[in-house]
C-alpha positions as CSV (number, residue, x, y, z in Angstrom):
1,M,0.0,0.0,0.0
2,A,2.7,2.5,-0.9
3,G,1.5,6.0,-1.0
4,T,-1.4,5.4,1.3
5,K,-2.7,8.7,2.7
6,V,-2.7,8.6,6.5
7,P,-6.0,9.9,8.0
8,P,-5.7,12.9,10.4
9,L,-5.2,12.3,14.1
10,A,-8.5,11.9,16.0
11,S,-9.3,15.1,17.9
12,S,-8.6,15.4,21.7
13,N,-12.4,15.6,22.3
14,R,-12.9,12.4,20.4
15,R,-10.3,10.6,22.6
16,I,-11.7,11.6,26.0
17,I,-14.3,8.8,26.2
18,P,-11.7,6.0,25.4
19,I,-9.4,7.4,28.0
20,W,-12.0,7.2,30.7
21,V,-13.3,3.8,29.6
22,D,-9.8,2.3,29.5
23,G,-8.8,3.9,32.8
24,F,-12.0,2.7,34.5
25,L,-11.4,-0.8,33.2
26,A,-7.8,-1.0,34.5
27,V,-8.7,0.4,37.9
28,F,-11.7,-1.9,38.2
29,A,-9.4,-4.9,37.3
30,G,-7.0,-3.8,40.0
31,I,-9.8,-3.6,42.6
32,V,-11.1,-7.1,41.6
33,C,-7.7,-8.6,41.8
34,S,-6.9,-7.1,45.2
35,A,-10.2,-7.3,46.9
36,P,-9.8,-10.8,48.3
37,L,-6.5,-9.7,50.0
38,L,-8.0,-6.6,51.7
39,L,-9.0,-8.4,54.9
40,R,-6.8,-11.4,54.9
41,Q,-3.4,-9.9,53.8
42,P,-3.7,-6.1,53.6
43,Y,0.0,-5.7,53.2
44,L,-0.3,-7.4,49.8
45,Y,-3.4,-5.3,48.7
46,W,-1.5,-2.6,46.8
47,A,0.9,-5.1,45.1
48,A,-2.1,-7.1,43.9
49,F,-3.9,-3.9,42.9
50,A,-0.9,-2.8,40.8
51,C,-0.4,-6.2,39.2
52,G,-4.1,-6.5,38.2
53,L,-4.2,-2.9,36.9
54,L,-1.0,-3.3,34.8
55,L,-2.0,-6.7,33.4
56,V,-5.3,-5.6,32.2
57,S,-3.8,-2.3,30.9
58,F,-1.2,-4.2,28.9
59,C,-3.8,-6.6,27.5
60,N,-6.1,-3.7,26.6
61,H,-3.4,-1.3,25.2
62,A,-0.9,-3.6,23.7
63,L,-2.4,-7.0,22.9
64,L,-5.9,-6.0,21.9
65,P,-4.8,-3.4,19.3
66,V,-2.6,-6.0,17.7
67,L,-5.6,-8.3,17.4
68,V,-8.5,-6.0,16.6
69,G,-7.0,-2.5,16.0
70,G,-7.8,-0.7,19.3
71,S,-8.4,-0.9,23.0
72,I,-11.9,-1.4,24.3
73,G,-12.4,2.3,24.8
74,K,-11.1,3.2,21.3
75,L,-13.4,0.6,19.8
76,I,-16.4,2.0,21.7
77,G,-15.4,5.5,20.7
78,G,-15.2,4.6,17.0
79,L,-11.4,5.0,16.9
80,R,-8.6,2.7,15.6
81,L,-4.9,2.5,16.2
82,V,-3.1,2.2,12.9
83,R,0.5,2.1,11.7
84,T,1.3,5.4,9.8
85,G,3.2,3.5,7.1
86,D,0.4,1.3,5.8
87,L,-2.7,1.8,8.0
88,A,-2.5,-1.8,9.2
89,K,-3.0,-3.0,12.8
90,P,0.1,-2.3,15.0
91,R,2.8,-4.8,15.7
92,L,3.3,-6.0,19.3
93,G,6.5,-4.1,19.7
94,Q,4.9,-0.8,18.5
95,A,1.9,-1.3,20.7
96,T,4.1,-2.1,23.7
97,R,6.3,1.0,23.2
98,R,3.1,3.1,22.9
99,W,1.7,1.6,26.1
100,L,5.0,2.3,28.0
101,W,5.1,5.9,26.6
102,G,1.6,6.4,28.1
103,F,3.0,6.1,31.6
104,F,5.5,8.9,30.9
105,Y,2.5,10.9,29.4
106,I,0.5,10.4,32.7
107,L,3.5,11.7,34.7
108,V,4.2,14.7,32.5
109,T,0.7,15.9,31.8
110,P,0.0,17.6,35.2
111,V,3.3,19.5,35.0
112,L,2.6,20.7,31.5
113,M,-0.9,21.7,32.4
114,L,0.4,23.8,35.2
115,A,3.1,25.4,32.9
116,D,0.5,26.0,30.1
117,G,2.5,23.6,27.9
118,D,1.1,21.1,25.5
119,I,2.1,17.5,24.6
120,D,0.1,15.2,22.4
121,H,0.3,11.6,21.5
122,L,1.0,12.4,17.9
123,D,2.5,9.4,16.1
124,I,4.2,7.5,19.0
125,A,6.0,4.4,17.8
126,G,4.8,4.9,14.3
127,L,1.1,4.6,15.4
128,R,-1.8,7.0,15.1
129,I,-5.2,7.1,16.6
130,V,-7.7,7.8,13.8
131,R,-11.5,7.7,13.4
132,R,-12.8,4.5,12.0
133,A,-14.9,6.5,9.5
134,D,-11.7,8.1,8.1
135,L,-10.3,4.6,7.3
136,S,-13.2,3.7,5.1
137,R,-12.8,6.6,2.8
């Protein structure tokens, strides 16, 4: 597919719902994984919470896009994660790098908001979030 025109980046407003859906899913998974330990072994609660959250987050943001083209939140929001080179589904390495970059983004965003700066996902790891409707044109 040489010369394929890459659709524009989905707007920030369009990406809000997937962010909340995916975040809620990861936190919920952390709570479910750690709940049995709350009363019996409370010292392990936060470790189990973090493990559950990270496992579901990885599956949702790295494995699922490789298989179906987006996380649960992105699919609900009508978005897809595509390679900028050929508009195909991401490779596992690309999706994993993008997932890891997201943790940096979470840490940096509050600082940038306070400093009136801006940082966007752009095309991290050669991937772009686009509207599903823009892919069918």
